[in-house]
mmCIF file as Biopython writes it, N, C-alpha, C and O atoms, coordinates in Angstrom:
data_model
#
loop_
_atom_site.group_PDB
_atom_site.id
_atom_site.type_symbol
_atom_site.label_atom_id
_atom_site.label_alt_id
_atom_site.label_comp_id
_atom_site.label_asym_id
_atom_site.label_entity_id
_atom_site.label_seq_id
_atom_site.pdbx_PDB_ins_code
_atom_site.Cartn_x
_atom_site.Cartn_y
_atom_site.Cartn_z
_atom_site.occupancy
_atom_site.B_iso_or_equiv
_atom_site.auth_seq_id
_atom_site.auth_asym_id
_atom_site.pdbx_PDB_model_num
ATOM 1   N N  . UNK A ? 1  ? 21.395 -193.556 -18.617 1.0 0.0 1  A 1 
ATOM 2   C CA . UNK A ? 1  ? 21.428 -194.597 -19.619 1.0 0.0 1  A 1 
ATOM 3   C C  . UNK A ? 1  ? 21.801 -195.939 -18.996 1.0 0.0 1  A 1 
ATOM 4   O O  . UNK A ? 1  ? 21.395 -196.991 -19.491 1.0 0.0 1  A 1 
ATOM 5   N N  . UNK A ? 2  ? 22.575 -195.903 -17.912 1.0 0.0 2  A 1 
ATOM 6   C CA . UNK A ? 2  ? 23.003 -197.136 -17.259 1.0 0.0 2  A 1 
ATOM 7   C C  . UNK A ? 2  ? 21.812 -197.945 -16.769 1.0 0.0 2  A 1 
ATOM 8   O O  . UNK A ? 2  ? 21.836 -199.175 -16.823 1.0 0.0 2  A 1 
ATOM 9   N N  . UNK A ? 3  ? 20.770 -197.272 -16.290 1.0 0.0 3  A 1 
ATOM 10  C CA . UNK A ? 3  ? 19.590 -197.977 -15.778 1.0 0.0 3  A 1 
ATOM 11  C C  . UNK A ? 3  ? 18.695 -198.489 -16.899 1.0 0.0 3  A 1 
ATOM 12  O O  . UNK A ? 3  ? 17.970 -199.465 -16.709 1.0 0.0 3  A 1 
ATOM 13  N N  . UNK A ? 4  ? 18.735 -197.857 -18.045 1.0 0.0 4  A 1 
ATOM 14  C CA . UNK A ? 4  ? 17.881 -198.260 -19.166 1.0 0.0 4  A 1 
ATOM 15  C C  . UNK A ? 4  ? 18.480 -199.432 -19.927 1.0 0.0 4  A 1 
ATOM 16  O O  . UNK A ? 4  ? 17.768 -200.361 -20.308 1.0 0.0 4  A 1 
ATOM 17  N N  . UNK A ? 5  ? 19.785 -199.389 -20.147 1.0 0.0 5  A 1 
ATOM 18  C CA . UNK A ? 5  ? 20.455 -200.395 -20.969 1.0 0.0 5  A 1 
ATOM 19  C C  . UNK A ? 5  ? 20.657 -201.688 -20.198 1.0 0.0 5  A 1 
ATOM 20  O O  . UNK A ? 5  ? 21.149 -201.677 -19.070 1.0 0.0 5  A 1 
ATOM 21  N N  . UNK A ? 6  ? 20.282 -202.789 -20.802 1.0 0.0 6  A 1 
ATOM 22  C CA . UNK A ? 6  ? 20.462 -204.098 -20.176 1.0 0.0 6  A 1 
ATOM 23  C C  . UNK A ? 6  ? 21.929 -204.520 -20.247 1.0 0.0 6  A 1 
ATOM 24  O O  . UNK A ? 6  ? 22.675 -204.035 -21.098 1.0 0.0 6  A 1 
ATOM 25  N N  . UNK A ? 7  ? 22.347 -205.424 -19.350 1.0 0.0 7  A 1 
ATOM 26  C CA . UNK A ? 7  ? 23.717 -205.941 -19.436 1.0 0.0 7  A 1 
ATOM 27  C C  . UNK A ? 7  ? 23.983 -206.547 -20.818 1.0 0.0 7  A 1 
ATOM 28  O O  . UNK A ? 7  ? 23.129 -207.223 -21.393 1.0 0.0 7  A 1 
ATOM 29  N N  . UNK A ? 8  ? 25.165 -206.293 -21.323 1.0 0.0 8  A 1 
ATOM 30  C CA . UNK A ? 8  ? 25.625 -206.715 -22.638 1.0 0.0 8  A 1 
ATOM 31  C C  . UNK A ? 8  ? 24.885 -206.011 -23.765 1.0 0.0 8  A 1 
ATOM 32  O O  . UNK A ? 8  ? 24.919 -206.460 -24.910 1.0 0.0 8  A 1 
ATOM 33  N N  . UNK A ? 9  ? 24.207 -204.894 -23.438 1.0 0.0 9  A 1 
ATOM 34  C CA . UNK A ? 9  ? 23.583 -204.050 -24.447 1.0 0.0 9  A 1 
ATOM 35  C C  . UNK A ? 9  ? 24.621 -203.128 -25.057 1.0 0.0 9  A 1 
ATOM 36  O O  . UNK A ? 9  ? 25.677 -202.904 -24.465 1.0 0.0 9  A 1 
ATOM 37  N N  . UNK A ? 10 ? 24.334 -202.594 -26.228 1.0 0.0 10 A 1 
ATOM 38  C CA . UNK A ? 10 ? 25.301 -201.788 -26.969 1.0 0.0 10 A 1 
ATOM 39  C C  . UNK A ? 10 ? 24.772 -200.386 -27.238 1.0 0.0 10 A 1 
ATOM 40  O O  . UNK A ? 10 ? 23.589 -200.193 -27.521 1.0 0.0 10 A 1 
ATOM 41  N N  . UNK A ? 11 ? 25.672 -199.412 -27.143 1.0 0.0 11 A 1 
ATOM 42  C CA . UNK A ? 11 ? 25.378 -198.023 -27.499 1.0 0.0 11 A 1 
ATOM 43  C C  . UNK A ? 11 ? 26.379 -197.616 -28.571 1.0 0.0 11 A 1 
ATOM 44  O O  . UNK A ? 11 ? 27.571 -197.901 -28.459 1.0 0.0 11 A 1 
ATOM 45  N N  . UNK A ? 12 ? 25.886 -196.947 -29.612 1.0 0.0 12 A 1 
ATOM 46  C CA . UNK A ? 12 ? 26.759 -196.467 -30.678 1.0 0.0 12 A 1 
ATOM 47  C C  . UNK A ? 12 ? 26.626 -194.954 -30.740 1.0 0.0 12 A 1 
ATOM 48  O O  . UNK A ? 12 ? 25.531 -194.423 -30.927 1.0 0.0 12 A 1 
ATOM 49  N N  . UNK A ? 13 ? 27.761 -194.257 -30.579 1.0 0.0 13 A 1 
ATOM 50  C CA . UNK A ? 13 ? 27.791 -192.793 -30.610 1.0 0.0 13 A 1 
ATOM 51  C C  . UNK A ? 13 ? 28.677 -192.335 -31.754 1.0 0.0 13 A 1 
ATOM 52  O O  . UNK A ? 13 ? 29.693 -192.962 -32.054 1.0 0.0 13 A 1 
ATOM 53  N N  . UNK A ? 14 ? 28.288 -191.244 -32.387 1.0 0.0 14 A 1 
ATOM 54  C CA . UNK A ? 14 ? 29.064 -190.701 -33.499 1.0 0.0 14 A 1 
ATOM 55  C C  . UNK A ? 14 ? 29.280 -189.214 -33.252 1.0 0.0 14 A 1 
ATOM 56  O O  . UNK A ? 14 ? 28.320 -188.447 -33.169 1.0 0.0 14 A 1 
ATOM 57  N N  . UNK A ? 15 ? 30.545 -188.809 -33.134 1.0 0.0 15 A 1 
ATOM 58  C CA . UNK A ? 15 ? 30.838 -187.406 -32.834 1.0 0.0 15 A 1 
ATOM 59  C C  . UNK A ? 15 ? 32.329 -187.147 -33.077 1.0 0.0 15 A 1 
ATOM 60  O O  . UNK A ? 15 ? 33.052 -188.012 -33.572 1.0 0.0 15 A 1 
ATOM 61  N N  . UNK A ? 16 ? 32.767 -185.945 -32.719 1.0 0.0 16 A 1 
ATOM 62  C CA . UNK A ? 16 ? 34.176 -185.572 -32.814 1.0 0.0 16 A 1 
ATOM 63  C C  . UNK A ? 16 ? 34.993 -186.397 -31.814 1.0 0.0 16 A 1 
ATOM 64  O O  . UNK A ? 16 ? 34.466 -186.849 -30.797 1.0 0.0 16 A 1 
ATOM 65  N N  . UNK A ? 17 ? 36.266 -186.586 -32.106 1.0 0.0 17 A 1 
ATOM 66  C CA . UNK A ? 17 ? 37.131 -187.431 -31.283 1.0 0.0 17 A 1 
ATOM 67  C C  . UNK A ? 17 ? 37.243 -186.926 -29.849 1.0 0.0 17 A 1 
ATOM 68  O O  . UNK A ? 17 ? 37.216 -187.727 -28.914 1.0 0.0 17 A 1 
ATOM 69  N N  . UNK A ? 18 ? 37.368 -185.607 -29.656 1.0 0.0 18 A 1 
ATOM 70  C CA . UNK A ? 18 ? 37.519 -185.089 -28.297 1.0 0.0 18 A 1 
ATOM 71  C C  . UNK A ? 18 ? 36.282 -185.358 -27.437 1.0 0.0 18 A 1 
ATOM 72  O O  . UNK A ? 18 ? 36.410 -185.633 -26.244 1.0 0.0 18 A 1 
ATOM 73  N N  . UNK A ? 19 ? 35.106 -185.284 -28.020 1.0 0.0 19 A 1 
ATOM 74  C CA . UNK A ? 19 ? 33.869 -185.597 -27.293 1.0 0.0 19 A 1 
ATOM 75  C C  . UNK A ? 19 ? 33.817 -187.079 -26.952 1.0 0.0 19 A 1 
ATOM 76  O O  . UNK A ? 19 ? 33.470 -187.451 -25.831 1.0 0.0 19 A 1 
ATOM 77  N N  . UNK A ? 20 ? 34.164 -187.927 -27.923 1.0 0.0 20 A 1 
ATOM 78  C CA . UNK A ? 20 ? 34.124 -189.376 -27.704 1.0 0.0 20 A 1 
ATOM 79  C C  . UNK A ? 20 ? 35.145 -189.811 -26.649 1.0 0.0 20 A 1 
ATOM 80  O O  . UNK A ? 20 ? 34.890 -190.750 -25.896 1.0 0.0 20 A 1 
ATOM 81  N N  . UNK A ? 21 ? 36.289 -189.140 -26.589 1.0 0.0 21 A 1 
ATOM 82  C CA . UNK A ? 21 ? 37.275 -189.467 -25.550 1.0 0.0 21 A 1 
ATOM 83  C C  . UNK A ? 21 ? 36.750 -189.139 -24.163 1.0 0.0 21 A 1 
ATOM 84  O O  . UNK A ? 21 ? 37.018 -189.873 -23.211 1.0 0.0 21 A 1 
ATOM 85  N N  . UNK A ? 22 ? 36.006 -188.050 -24.034 1.0 0.0 22 A 1 
ATOM 86  C CA . UNK A ? 22 ? 35.396 -187.710 -22.744 1.0 0.0 22 A 1 
ATOM 87  C C  . UNK A ? 22 ? 34.349 -188.746 -22.347 1.0 0.0 22 A 1 
ATOM 88  O O  . UNK A ? 22 ? 34.289 -189.162 -21.189 1.0 0.0 22 A 1 
ATOM 89  N N  . UNK A ? 23 ? 33.526 -189.161 -23.304 1.0 0.0 23 A 1 
ATOM 90  C CA . UNK A ? 23 ? 32.505 -190.186 -23.037 1.0 0.0 23 A 1 
ATOM 91  C C  . UNK A ? 23 ? 33.173 -191.508 -22.695 1.0 0.0 23 A 1 
ATOM 92  O O  . UNK A ? 23 ? 32.726 -192.220 -21.796 1.0 0.0 23 A 1 
ATOM 93  N N  . UNK A ? 24 ? 34.241 -191.836 -23.408 1.0 0.0 24 A 1 
ATOM 94  C CA . UNK A ? 24 ? 34.964 -193.092 -23.156 1.0 0.0 24 A 1 
ATOM 95  C C  . UNK A ? 24 ? 35.506 -193.143 -21.729 1.0 0.0 24 A 1 
ATOM 96  O O  . UNK A ? 24 ? 35.490 -194.200 -21.098 1.0 0.0 24 A 1 
ATOM 97  N N  . UNK A ? 25 ? 35.978 -192.022 -21.224 1.0 0.0 25 A 1 
ATOM 98  C CA . UNK A ? 25 ? 36.484 -191.957 -19.851 1.0 0.0 25 A 1 
ATOM 99  C C  . UNK A ? 25 ? 35.355 -192.212 -18.851 1.0 0.0 25 A 1 
ATOM 100 O O  . UNK A ? 25 ? 35.549 -192.916 -17.860 1.0 0.0 25 A 1 
ATOM 101 N N  . UNK A ? 26 ? 34.189 -191.645 -19.109 1.0 0.0 26 A 1 
ATOM 102 C CA . UNK A ? 26 ? 33.039 -191.836 -18.217 1.0 0.0 26 A 1 
ATOM 103 C C  . UNK A ? 26 ? 32.562 -193.286 -18.226 1.0 0.0 26 A 1 
ATOM 104 O O  . UNK A ? 26 ? 32.337 -193.869 -17.165 1.0 0.0 26 A 1 
ATOM 105 N N  . UNK A ? 27 ? 32.406 -193.871 -19.412 1.0 0.0 27 A 1 
ATOM 106 C CA . UNK A ? 27 ? 31.894 -195.251 -19.478 1.0 0.0 27 A 1 
ATOM 107 C C  . UNK A ? 27 ? 32.906 -196.252 -18.935 1.0 0.0 27 A 1 
ATOM 108 O O  . UNK A ? 27 ? 32.527 -197.329 -18.475 1.0 0.0 27 A 1 
ATOM 109 N N  . UNK A ? 28 ? 34.180 -195.908 -18.985 1.0 0.0 28 A 1 
ATOM 110 C CA . UNK A ? 28 ? 35.190 -196.766 -18.365 1.0 0.0 28 A 1 
ATOM 111 C C  . UNK A ? 28 ? 34.988 -196.859 -16.863 1.0 0.0 28 A 1 
ATOM 112 O O  . UNK A ? 28 ? 35.206 -197.915 -16.268 1.0 0.0 28 A 1 
ATOM 113 N N  . UNK A ? 29 ? 34.574 -195.761 -16.251 1.0 0.0 29 A 1 
ATOM 114 C CA . UNK A ? 29 ? 34.283 -195.743 -14.824 1.0 0.0 29 A 1 
ATOM 115 C C  . UNK A ? 29 ? 33.045 -196.541 -14.468 1.0 0.0 29 A 1 
ATOM 116 O O  . UNK A ? 29 ? 32.877 -196.963 -13.324 1.0 0.0 29 A 1 
ATOM 117 N N  . UNK A ? 30 ? 32.173 -196.749 -15.452 1.0 0.0 30 A 1 
ATOM 118 C CA . UNK A ? 30 ? 30.968 -197.546 -15.226 1.0 0.0 30 A 1 
ATOM 119 C C  . UNK A ? 30 ? 31.179 -199.011 -15.592 1.0 0.0 30 A 1 
ATOM 120 O O  . UNK A ? 30 ? 30.241 -199.808 -15.593 1.0 0.0 30 A 1 
ATOM 121 N N  . UNK A ? 31 ? 32.436 -199.350 -15.904 1.0 0.0 31 A 1 
ATOM 122 C CA . UNK A ? 31 ? 32.819 -200.710 -16.270 1.0 0.0 31 A 1 
ATOM 123 C C  . UNK A ? 31 ? 32.176 -201.193 -17.567 1.0 0.0 31 A 1 
ATOM 124 O O  . UNK A ? 31 ? 31.826 -202.366 -17.700 1.0 0.0 31 A 1 
ATOM 125 N N  . UNK A ? 32 ? 32.027 -200.283 -18.511 1.0 0.0 32 A 1 
ATOM 126 C CA . UNK A ? 32 ? 31.562 -200.639 -19.838 1.0 0.0 32 A 1 
ATOM 127 C C  . UNK A ? 32 ? 32.786 -200.755 -20.740 1.0 0.0 32 A 1 
ATOM 128 O O  . UNK A ? 32 ? 33.774 -200.051 -20.536 1.0 0.0 32 A 1 
ATOM 129 N N  . UNK A ? 33 ? 32.728 -201.631 -21.726 1.0 0.0 33 A 1 
ATOM 130 C CA . UNK A ? 33 ? 33.801 -201.747 -22.710 1.0 0.0 33 A 1 
ATOM 131 C C  . UNK A ? 33 ? 33.551 -200.743 -23.824 1.0 0.0 33 A 1 
ATOM 132 O O  . UNK A ? 33 ? 32.431 -200.631 -24.322 1.0 0.0 33 A 1 
ATOM 133 N N  . UNK A ? 34 ? 34.593 -200.009 -24.220 1.0 0.0 34 A 1 
ATOM 134 C CA . UNK A ? 34 ? 34.448 -198.977 -25.245 1.0 0.0 34 A 1 
ATOM 135 C C  . UNK A ? 34 ? 35.537 -199.117 -26.296 1.0 0.0 34 A 1 
ATOM 136 O O  . UNK A ? 34 ? 36.682 -199.449 -25.992 1.0 0.0 34 A 1 
ATOM 137 N N  . UNK A ? 35 ? 35.149 -198.855 -27.547 1.0 0.0 35 A 1 
ATOM 138 C CA . UNK A ? 35 ? 36.096 -198.923 -28.653 1.0 0.0 35 A 1 
ATOM 139 C C  . UNK A ? 35 ? 35.765 -197.823 -29.655 1.0 0.0 35 A 1 
ATOM 140 O O  . UNK A ? 35 ? 34.623 -197.698 -30.098 1.0 0.0 35 A 1 
ATOM 141 N N  . UNK A ? 36 ? 36.777 -197.021 -30.009 1.0 0.0 36 A 1 
ATOM 142 C CA . UNK A ? 36 ? 36.593 -195.968 -31.002 1.0 0.0 36 A 1 
ATOM 143 C C  . UNK A ? 36 ? 36.998 -196.510 -32.367 1.0 0.0 36 A 1 
ATOM 144 O O  . UNK A ? 36 ? 38.066 -197.102 -32.527 1.0 0.0 36 A 1 
ATOM 145 N N  . UNK A ? 37 ? 36.123 -196.297 -33.347 1.0 0.0 37 A 1 
ATOM 146 C CA . UNK A ? 37 ? 36.356 -196.788 -34.709 1.0 0.0 37 A 1 
ATOM 147 C C  . UNK A ? 37 ? 36.340 -195.618 -35.684 1.0 0.0 37 A 1 
ATOM 148 O O  . UNK A ? 37 ? 35.768 -194.566 -35.399 1.0 0.0 37 A 1 
ATOM 149 N N  . UNK A ? 38 ? 36.975 -195.814 -36.840 1.0 0.0 38 A 1 
ATOM 150 C CA . UNK A ? 38 ? 36.993 -194.786 -37.876 1.0 0.0 38 A 1 
ATOM 151 C C  . UNK A ? 38 ? 35.628 -194.638 -38.528 1.0 0.0 38 A 1 
ATOM 152 O O  . UNK A ? 38 ? 34.816 -195.563 -38.527 1.0 0.0 38 A 1 
ATOM 153 N N  . UNK A ? 39 ? 35.396 -193.473 -39.075 1.0 0.0 39 A 1 
ATOM 154 C CA . UNK A ? 39 ? 34.199 -193.162 -39.848 1.0 0.0 39 A 1 
ATOM 155 C C  . UNK A ? 39 ? 34.187 -194.038 -41.101 1.0 0.0 39 A 1 
ATOM 156 O O  . UNK A ? 39 ? 35.246 -194.453 -41.572 1.0 0.0 39 A 1 
ATOM 157 N N  . UNK A ? 40 ? 33.009 -194.323 -41.642 1.0 0.0 40 A 1 
ATOM 158 C CA . UNK A ? 40 ? 32.941 -195.171 -42.837 1.0 0.0 40 A 1 
ATOM 159 C C  . UNK A ? 40 ? 33.575 -194.532 -44.065 1.0 0.0 40 A 1 
ATOM 160 O O  . UNK A ? 40 ? 33.881 -195.222 -45.037 1.0 0.0 40 A 1 
ATOM 161 N N  . UNK A ? 41 ? 33.775 -193.200 -44.025 1.0 0.0 41 A 1 
ATOM 162 C CA . UNK A ? 41 ? 34.427 -192.526 -45.146 1.0 0.0 41 A 1 
ATOM 163 C C  . UNK A ? 41 ? 35.951 -192.525 -45.031 1.0 0.0 41 A 1 
ATOM 164 O O  . UNK A ? 41 ? 36.631 -191.973 -45.896 1.0 0.0 41 A 1 
ATOM 165 N N  . UNK A ? 42 ? 36.495 -193.134 -43.976 1.0 0.0 42 A 1 
ATOM 166 C CA . UNK A ? 42 ? 37.938 -193.259 -43.839 1.0 0.0 42 A 1 
ATOM 167 C C  . UNK A ? 42 ? 38.476 -192.637 -42.566 1.0 0.0 42 A 1 
ATOM 168 O O  . UNK A ? 42 ? 37.760 -191.935 -41.852 1.0 0.0 42 A 1 
ATOM 169 N N  . UNK A ? 43 ? 39.762 -192.904 -42.286 1.0 0.0 43 A 1 
ATOM 170 C CA . UNK A ? 43 ? 40.378 -192.428 -41.049 1.0 0.0 43 A 1 
ATOM 171 C C  . UNK A ? 43 ? 40.675 -190.927 -41.023 1.0 0.0 43 A 1 
ATOM 172 O O  . UNK A ? 43 ? 40.952 -190.383 -39.954 1.0 0.0 43 A 1 
ATOM 173 N N  . UNK A ? 44 ? 40.626 -190.251 -42.159 1.0 0.0 44 A 1 
ATOM 174 C CA . UNK A ? 44 ? 40.935 -188.828 -42.200 1.0 0.0 44 A 1 
ATOM 175 C C  . UNK A ? 44 ? 39.747 -187.949 -41.821 1.0 0.0 44 A 1 
ATOM 176 O O  . UNK A ? 44 ? 39.904 -186.741 -41.647 1.0 0.0 44 A 1 
ATOM 177 N N  . UNK A ? 45 ? 38.569 -188.537 -41.693 1.0 0.0 45 A 1 
ATOM 178 C CA . UNK A ? 45 ? 37.375 -187.786 -41.294 1.0 0.0 45 A 1 
ATOM 179 C C  . UNK A ? 45 ? 37.460 -187.530 -39.786 1.0 0.0 45 A 1 
ATOM 180 O O  . UNK A ? 45 ? 37.695 -188.469 -39.026 1.0 0.0 45 A 1 
ATOM 181 N N  . UNK A ? 46 ? 37.275 -186.272 -39.330 1.0 0.0 46 A 1 
ATOM 182 C CA . UNK A ? 46 ? 37.415 -185.965 -37.898 1.0 0.0 46 A 1 
ATOM 183 C C  . UNK A ? 46 ? 36.331 -186.596 -37.019 1.0 0.0 46 A 1 
ATOM 184 O O  . UNK A ? 46 ? 36.505 -186.713 -35.806 1.0 0.0 46 A 1 
ATOM 185 N N  . UNK A ? 47 ? 35.235 -186.995 -37.618 1.0 0.0 47 A 1 
ATOM 186 C CA . UNK A ? 47 ? 34.156 -187.641 -36.876 1.0 0.0 47 A 1 
ATOM 187 C C  . UNK A ? 47 ? 34.471 -189.129 -36.743 1.0 0.0 47 A 1 
ATOM 188 O O  . UNK A ? 47 ? 34.845 -189.775 -37.723 1.0 0.0 47 A 1 
ATOM 189 N N  . UNK A ? 48 ? 34.323 -189.669 -35.550 1.0 0.0 48 A 1 
ATOM 190 C CA . UNK A ? 48 ? 34.589 -191.085 -35.294 1.0 0.0 48 A 1 
ATOM 191 C C  . UNK A ? 48 ? 33.351 -191.743 -34.688 1.0 0.0 48 A 1 
ATOM 192 O O  . UNK A ? 48 ? 32.364 -191.068 -34.399 1.0 0.0 48 A 1 
ATOM 193 N N  . UNK A ? 49 ? 33.405 -193.040 -34.499 1.0 0.0 49 A 1 
ATOM 194 C CA . UNK A ? 49 ? 32.299 -193.806 -33.942 1.0 0.0 49 A 1 
ATOM 195 C C  . UNK A ? 49 ? 32.780 -194.504 -32.678 1.0 0.0 49 A 1 
ATOM 196 O O  . UNK A ? 49 ? 33.827 -195.153 -32.677 1.0 0.0 49 A 1 
ATOM 197 N N  . UNK A ? 50 ? 32.011 -194.367 -31.603 1.0 0.0 50 A 1 
ATOM 198 C CA . UNK A ? 50 ? 32.322 -195.024 -30.339 1.0 0.0 50 A 1 
ATOM 199 C C  . UNK A ? 50 ? 31.279 -196.110 -30.108 1.0 0.0 50 A 1 
ATOM 200 O O  . UNK A ? 50 ? 30.081 -195.833 -30.062 1.0 0.0 50 A 1 
ATOM 201 N N  . UNK A ? 51 ? 31.743 -197.343 -29.963 1.0 0.0 51 A 1 
ATOM 202 C CA . UNK A ? 51 ? 30.869 -198.483 -29.678 1.0 0.0 51 A 1 
ATOM 203 C C  . UNK A ? 51 ? 31.119 -198.885 -28.234 1.0 0.0 51 A 1 
ATOM 204 O O  . UNK A ? 51 ? 32.247 -199.190 -27.848 1.0 0.0 51 A 1 
ATOM 205 N N  . UNK A ? 52 ? 30.053 -198.881 -27.438 1.0 0.0 52 A 1 
ATOM 206 C CA . UNK A ? 52 ? 30.160 -199.158 -26.011 1.0 0.0 52 A 1 
ATOM 207 C C  . UNK A ? 52 ? 29.246 -200.324 -25.664 1.0 0.0 52 A 1 
ATOM 208 O O  . UNK A ? 52 ? 28.089 -200.361 -26.084 1.0 0.0 52 A 1 
ATOM 209 N N  . UNK A ? 53 ? 29.770 -201.281 -24.892 1.0 0.0 53 A 1 
ATOM 210 C CA . UNK A ? 53 ? 28.994 -202.448 -24.467 1.0 0.0 53 A 1 
ATOM 211 C C  . UNK A ? 53 ? 28.956 -202.489 -22.949 1.0 0.0 53 A 1 
ATOM 212 O O  . UNK A ? 53 ? 29.994 -202.516 -22.287 1.0 0.0 53 A 1 
ATOM 213 N N  . UNK A ? 54 ? 27.745 -202.493 -22.408 1.0 0.0 54 A 1 
ATOM 214 C CA . UNK A ? 54 ? 27.581 -202.587 -20.955 1.0 0.0 54 A 1 
ATOM 215 C C  . UNK A ? 54 ? 27.856 -204.022 -20.530 1.0 0.0 54 A 1 
ATOM 216 O O  . UNK A ? 54 ? 27.266 -204.962 -21.062 1.0 0.0 54 A 1 
ATOM 217 N N  . UNK A ? 55 ? 28.754 -204.181 -19.568 1.0 0.0 55 A 1 
ATOM 218 C CA . UNK A ? 55 ? 29.119 -205.503 -19.101 1.0 0.0 55 A 1 
ATOM 219 C C  . UNK A ? 55 ? 28.223 -205.953 -17.956 1.0 0.0 55 A 1 
ATOM 220 O O  . UNK A ? 55 ? 27.695 -205.130 -17.208 1.0 0.0 55 A 1 
ATOM 221 N N  . UNK A ? 56 ? 28.060 -207.238 -17.829 1.0 0.0 56 A 1 
ATOM 222 C CA . UNK A ? 56 ? 27.317 -207.818 -16.721 1.0 0.0 56 A 1 
ATOM 223 C C  . UNK A ? 56 ? 28.292 -208.034 -15.580 1.0 0.0 56 A 1 
ATOM 224 O O  . UNK A ? 56 ? 29.301 -208.719 -15.746 1.0 0.0 56 A 1 
ATOM 225 N N  . UNK A ? 57 ? 28.001 -207.455 -14.424 1.0 0.0 57 A 1 
ATOM 226 C CA . UNK A ? 57 ? 28.873 -207.655 -13.269 1.0 0.0 57 A 1 
ATOM 227 C C  . UNK A ? 57 ? 28.040 -207.687 -12.008 1.0 0.0 57 A 1 
ATOM 228 O O  . UNK A ? 57 ? 26.955 -207.109 -11.935 1.0 0.0 57 A 1 
ATOM 229 N N  . UNK A ? 58 ? 28.574 -208.377 -11.019 1.0 0.0 58 A 1 
ATOM 230 C CA . UNK A ? 58 ? 27.892 -208.541 -9.745  1.0 0.0 58 A 1 
ATOM 231 C C  . UNK A ? 58 ? 28.780 -207.956 -8.656  1.0 0.0 58 A 1 
ATOM 232 O O  . UNK A ? 58 ? 29.960 -208.293 -8.569  1.0 0.0 58 A 1 
ATOM 233 N N  . UNK A ? 59 ? 28.224 -207.086 -7.829  1.0 0.0 59 A 1 
ATOM 234 C CA . UNK A ? 59 ? 28.982 -206.523 -6.717  1.0 0.0 59 A 1 
ATOM 235 C C  . UNK A ? 59 ? 29.220 -207.609 -5.679  1.0 0.0 59 A 1 
ATOM 236 O O  . UNK A ? 59 ? 28.365 -208.467 -5.457  1.0 0.0 59 A 1 
ATOM 237 N N  . UNK A ? 60 ? 30.348 -207.567 -5.065  1.0 0.0 60 A 1 
ATOM 238 C CA . UNK A ? 60 ? 30.670 -208.554 -4.046  1.0 0.0 60 A 1 
ATOM 239 C C  . UNK A ? 60 ? 32.168 -208.772 -4.003  1.0 0.0 60 A 1 
ATOM 240 O O  . UNK A ? 60 ? 32.942 -207.850 -4.265  1.0 0.0 60 A 1 
ATOM 241 N N  . UNK A ? 61 ? 32.575 -209.964 -3.679  1.0 0.0 61 A 1 
ATOM 242 C CA . UNK A ? 61 ? 33.999 -210.265 -3.546  1.0 0.0 61 A 1 
ATOM 243 C C  . UNK A ? 61 ? 34.699 -210.136 -4.902  1.0 0.0 61 A 1 
ATOM 244 O O  . UNK A ? 61 ? 34.483 -210.932 -5.815  1.0 0.0 61 A 1 
ATOM 245 N N  . UNK A ? 62 ? 35.534 -209.120 -4.998  1.0 0.0 62 A 1 
ATOM 246 C CA . UNK A ? 62 ? 36.313 -208.923 -6.225  1.0 0.0 62 A 1 
ATOM 247 C C  . UNK A ? 62 ? 35.569 -208.212 -7.334  1.0 0.0 62 A 1 
ATOM 248 O O  . UNK A ? 62 ? 36.180 -207.857 -8.342  1.0 0.0 62 A 1 
ATOM 249 N N  . UNK A ? 63 ? 34.260 -207.987 -7.188  1.0 0.0 63 A 1 
ATOM 250 C CA . UNK A ? 63 ? 33.457 -207.353 -8.224  1.0 0.0 63 A 1 
ATOM 251 C C  . UNK A ? 63 ? 33.725 -207.957 -9.598  1.0 0.0 63 A 1 
ATOM 252 O O  . UNK A ? 63 ? 34.037 -207.237 -10.546 1.0 0.0 63 A 1 
ATOM 253 N N  . UNK A ? 64 ? 33.605 -209.269 -9.704  1.0 0.0 64 A 1 
ATOM 254 C CA . UNK A ? 64 ? 33.927 -209.949 -10.955 1.0 0.0 64 A 1 
ATOM 255 C C  . UNK A ? 64 ? 32.896 -209.655 -12.038 1.0 0.0 64 A 1 
ATOM 256 O O  . UNK A ? 64 ? 31.721 -209.427 -11.752 1.0 0.0 64 A 1 
ATOM 257 N N  . UNK A ? 65 ? 33.354 -209.665 -13.273 1.0 0.0 65 A 1 
ATOM 258 C CA . UNK A ? 65 ? 32.468 -209.482 -14.429 1.0 0.0 65 A 1 
ATOM 259 C C  . UNK A ? 65 ? 32.257 -210.831 -15.091 1.0 0.0 65 A 1 
ATOM 260 O O  . UNK A ? 65 ? 32.913 -211.814 -14.748 1.0 0.0 65 A 1 
ATOM 261 N N  . UNK A ? 66 ? 31.343 -210.868 -16.037 1.0 0.0 66 A 1 
ATOM 262 C CA . UNK A ? 66 ? 31.061 -212.133 -16.720 1.0 0.0 66 A 1 
ATOM 263 C C  . UNK A ? 66 ? 32.263 -212.604 -17.521 1.0 0.0 66 A 1 
ATOM 264 O O  . UNK A ? 66 ? 32.412 -213.805 -17.742 1.0 0.0 66 A 1 
ATOM 265 N N  . UNK A ? 67 ? 33.139 -211.681 -17.968 1.0 0.0 67 A 1 
ATOM 266 C CA . UNK A ? 67 ? 34.298 -212.077 -18.754 1.0 0.0 67 A 1 
ATOM 267 C C  . UNK A ? 67 ? 35.446 -212.590 -17.873 1.0 0.0 67 A 1 
ATOM 268 O O  . UNK A ? 67 ? 36.428 -213.121 -18.393 1.0 0.0 67 A 1 
ATOM 269 N N  . UNK A ? 68 ? 35.335 -212.436 -16.545 1.0 0.0 68 A 1 
ATOM 270 C CA . UNK A ? 68 ? 36.386 -212.903 -15.635 1.0 0.0 68 A 1 
ATOM 271 C C  . UNK A ? 68 ? 36.271 -214.383 -15.307 1.0 0.0 68 A 1 
ATOM 272 O O  . UNK A ? 68 ? 37.184 -214.953 -14.709 1.0 0.0 68 A 1 
ATOM 273 N N  . UNK A ? 69 ? 35.176 -215.011 -15.684 1.0 0.0 69 A 1 
ATOM 274 C CA . UNK A ? 69 ? 34.938 -216.403 -15.281 1.0 0.0 69 A 1 
ATOM 275 C C  . UNK A ? 69 ? 35.877 -217.376 -15.924 1.0 0.0 69 A 1 
ATOM 276 O O  . UNK A ? 69 ? 35.788 -218.578 -15.673 1.0 0.0 69 A 1 
#
């Protein structure tokens, strides 16, 4: 998915919290921003939503991202 998604593109996943936490750990290693949100039916629903945004970054000195400027 990393090669398909353009920088600053968004992925929305909906699943159980334990699955989303595993995905969140992986996307963190790819330098994507991730945020888990409650289901639209409320916080008591075991299914959550993970919103992930691929960041624009350039390899080199310090590996800076676009948000570091």
